[in-house]
C-alpha positions in Angstrom: 16.1 -0.9 -6.8 17.8 0.0 -3.7 16.9 1.7 -0.6 16.9 5.8 -0.8 15.7 8.7 0.7 13.3 10.5 -1.5 14.4 14.1 -1.6 11.6 16.1 -0.3 11.7 18.3 -3.0 10.9 16.2 -5.4 8.2 14.6 -3.9 6.2 15.7 -7.2 7.8 12.2 -9.1 5.7 10.3 -6.3 2.2 11.9 -5.5 -0.1 14.3 -7.6 0.8 17.6 -6.9 -1.9 19.1 -5.6 -0.5 16.8 -2.7 3.0 17.8 -2.5 2.6 21.2 0.3 0.1 19.2 2.3 2.1 16.1 2.3 5.4 18.2 3.2 3.4 20.1 6.0 3.5 16.9 7.6 6.9 15.4 6.8 8.4 19.2 8.3 6.4 19.5 11.3 6.9 15.7 12.4 11.0 15.6 10.7 10.6 12.4 8.8 12.4 10.5 7.7 11.0 9.4 4.2 12.1 6.3 2.2 11.2 4.4 -0.8 12.1 1.2 -1.2 12.3 -1.5 -4.0 9.0 -3.5 -4.0 8.1 -5.7 -0.9 5.7 -8.7 -2.1 3.9 -8.3 1.9 3.8 -4.4 2.4 3.3 -1.2 0.5 5.0 1.2 3.5 6.5 0.7 6.6 6.4 3.3 9.8 8.7 3.3 12.8 8.1 5.6 15.1 11.1 8.3 16.5 13.3 7.2 19.2 16.2 8.7 21.4 18.3 7.9 18.7 16.6 7.9 15.2 14.0 10.5 13.8 10.1 9.0 12.2 11.2 6.9 9.5 8.2 6.6 6.9 9.2 3.7 3.8 7.1 3.2 0.2 7.1 0.9 -2.0 8.8 2.8 -5.2 7.0 0.7 -8.0 3.7 2.3 -7.0 1.3 4.4 -9.1 1.2 8.2 -8.0 -2.2 7.4 -6.5 -1.1 4.1 -5.1 1.4 5.6 -3.6 -0.2 8.9 -2.1 -2.5 6.6 0.0 -0.2 4.4 1.5 1.8 7.4 2.4 -0.6 9.2 4.4 -1.9 5.6 5.9 1.7 6.0 7.5 1.3 9.3 8.0 -1.9 8.6 10.5 0.3 6.1 12.4 3.0 8.6 12.9 -0.5 11.1 13.9 -1.8 8.1 16.3 2.0 7.5 18.2 2.4 11.1 19.1 -0.9 11.5 20.7 -0.5 8.2 22.3 2.5 6.2 22.1 2.3 2.8 22.3 -1.0 2.6 24.5 -3.1 1.7 21.5 -3.2 -1.4 18.7 -1.4 -0.4 15.8 -4.7 -0.6 13.5 -7.3 0.3 16.4 -9.4 2.9 16.5 -7.3 5.5 16.9 -4.8 4.5 14.3 -8.9 4.5 11.8 -10.1 7.6 13.4 -7.0 9.6 12.6 -6.6 7.5 8.9 -10.1 8.8 7.8 -9.7 12.1 9.1 -6.5 12.3 6.8 -8.0 11.2 3.8 -11.2 12.9 4.4 -8.7 16.0 3.8 -7.1 15.3 0.6 -10.4 13.7 -0.6 -11.7 17.4 0.1 -8.4 18.4 -2.4 -10.0 16.3 -5.6 -6.7 14.9 -6.1 -8.1 11.1 -6.4 -9.8 10.1 -10.0 -13.3 10.5 -9.2 -13.9 5.9 -9.2 -11.2 6.0 -6.5 -12.3 9.1 -4.5 -16.1 6.9 -4.8 -14.7 4.0 -3.6 -12.4 6.0 -0.2 -15.6 8.4 0.2 -17.7 5.4 1.2 -14.9 3.1 2.9 -13.5 6.2 4.9 -15.7 5.2 8.0 -14.9 1.3 7.4 -10.9 1.2 6.3 -9.6 -2.3 5.9 -5.8 -2.1 8.6 -3.9 -2.5 5.2 -4.9 -0.9 1.3 -4.2 -4.6 0.3 -7.2 -6.0 2.5 -9.6 -3.6 0.3 -9.8 -5.9 -3.0 -12.1 -3.2 -4.9 -8.8 -0.6 -3.9 -6.3 -2.0 -5.3 -8.6 -2.9 -8.7 -8.8 0.6 -9.4 -5.5 1.6 -8.4 -4.1 -1.1 -10.7 -5.9 1.1 -13.6 -3.3 4.0 -13.2 -0.6 1.5 -13.2 2.1 3.0 -16.4 3.6 -0.4 -16.3 2.4 -3.2 -15.3 5.2 -5.3 -16.4 3.3 -8.6 -18.0 2.0 -8.6 -14.4 -1.6 -10.0 -13.5 -3.2 -10.8 -11.0 -3.9 -14.3 -9.3 -8.2 -13.8 -9.8 -6.7 -14.0 -13.8 -4.4 -16.7 -13.6 -6.8 -19.8 -15.3 -7.2 -22.8 -12.7 -4.6 -25.3 -13.2 -2.3 -22.7 -14.8 1.7 -21.4 -13.9 2.5 -18.5 -12.5 5.7 -17.2 -10.7 6.4 -14.6 -7.9 9.5 -13.7 -7.8 12.8 -15.7 -6.9 11.7 -19.1 -9.4 8.7 -20.1 -6.9 6.5 -21.1 -9.0 2.7 -22.2 -8.0 0.0 -23.9 -10.1 -3.2 -22.0 -9.6 -6.3 -24.6 -7.5 -9.9 -23.4 -6.4 -11.3 -19.8 -5.1 -11.9 -20.6 -1.2 -13.9 -17.5 0.0 -11.8 -14.8 -0.6 -8.8 -16.7 -1.1 -7.2 -18.8 -4.1 -5.7 -22.5 -3.3 -2.2 -22.6 -4.8 0.6 -25.4 -5.0 4.0 -24.3 -4.9 5.5 -26.7 -7.6 9.0 -27.4 -6.1 7.4 -28.7 -2.5 4.3 -29.4 -2.8 2.8 -26.9 0.3 -0.1 -25.3 0.2 -0.6 -21.5 0.0 -3.4 -19.3 0.1 -3.3 -15.9 -2.4 -5.3 -12.8 -2.5 -7.0 -12.3 -6.0 -5.6 -9.0 -6.2 -1.9 -10.5 -5.5 0.1 -9.6 -8.7 2.1 -12.7 -10.7 3.7 -13.9 -13.8 2.6 -16.5 -15.9 4.4 -19.1 -16.6 
């Protein structure tokens, strides 16, 4: 699906309806250009700050379920508000951003929008937030439970050792052993070794 601007009045297509008014307050106040884009394997969302020639821009992957989409959007809004307050004087995922992200999450958690399992996890991890939702494997597993159509995808940790999986564009790997938190896998065509997150989504060959 090509990249497209998301009409703000249709936000309820992407996030839980009770969250729409609060999200709209942020998007309208900061004049955000929100874009829903095709799936990107390495990121769930992206933020680019306003310049002389462009407004604040946020993009979120279209394949996320409503809870994952909302969490990603809150993550990116936290980047925006942090930039508004500190400019480029702080690190992208430093303590200022973490504090803002935690503050925004707590606001939405009080609204009781999320299922209890996701809400419980966020509530207990809000003081030690990772730089990316993808880094929080427990959260990724919880969010995946609410995918409407996984389209035959499985997690790398679900692929039996020695079996092949496809990550798209014809790239096929053989799953190897787990090294601490990641799995060592061999790309069949090149023989090169790669490390995959346990919750990376792939398709069995």
